[in-house]
N, C-alpha and C positions, 0 to 999 in steps of 0.2 A: 504494500500500500504506500505509494509515493505521495509526497506533498505536492501542492499546486505548482510550485516553481521548480520541481525536480523532474527530470526526464529519465524514464526507464531505459537503461542501456542494455540490460540482459535479464532474462528470467531463468533462474537456476532451479534444479530439482535437488532437494536435500538428499544426501547419500545415506542418511540414517532413517528418516521417517517418510521420505519420498514426497513431501509437500513441496509445492513450488514457492519461491520467494524472489523478490525483485532486487536487482542491483541498480541503483540509480546513479546518475552522473555525480551527485554529491558523495555518495558512498565510494565510488571509484576514485574520486579526487582524494578523499581521506585515506584510503588504502595505499594509494600511490605516494602520497605525501609522507606517510609514516612507514613506507616500505613494507607493507603487510600483504600477505596473500589474500586473494579474494576468497571469502568463506565458501565452504562446501556443504555447510549445514544450515538449516533454517534457523532464523533468530531465536525462536522458541526453544529449539533443541540446544543451541549454544548456551542459552540461559540455564536450562536444566543441567547441562554439563558443568557450568560454573557452580551451581548450587550443590552438586554432588561432591565438590571438593571441600565444602565447609565441614567443620567439626559436627559430629552427630548431636542431635538435641537430646542427649542423655547425660545425666550427671553421675559422676563417680565419687566415691568417698576416698579421700586422700588425706595426707598430713602435710602441713606446711614444711617445706625443706629447712626453714630457718628456726622456727620456734616449736614445731611439732603439733600445733593446734589442728584439730580435725576440721577439714574443709570439704566443700563440694566443688567439683570442677568438671568442665567438659573434656578435659584431657584424660585419656585412658591411663591407668597405672602402668601399663606395659610400654608406654611411650617414654622417650628419653628427656622430655622437657622438664626443667626445674619449675616447680609450682610453689608459689608463696600465698599466704593468706593476705587479705587486703592491707592490713597494718604493716606487715613485713615488706610487702611489695612497695608501699608508699615510702617507707624509710630507705629501702634499697635504691629506688629510682629518684626520689626528690631529696 
């Protein structure tokens, strides 16, 4: 769905969901300016791909690495990140 002042340059078919999507002259200008490849997936599918990279919406019980206080975090205990409680994080960062 292009805007009034945009011209459709190409109609592509998503390689994942097979829906068609438009590449406008403004899109093409942006991709070329930033040296980006023309997308092969529908914008909705690209959005779903980005969402899938986020941390899960699940909380894990852990302990603060600094003070040992029990905390809830979205980081799984089997990951290597250091997790602090809010107080220790603020003293460490600020």
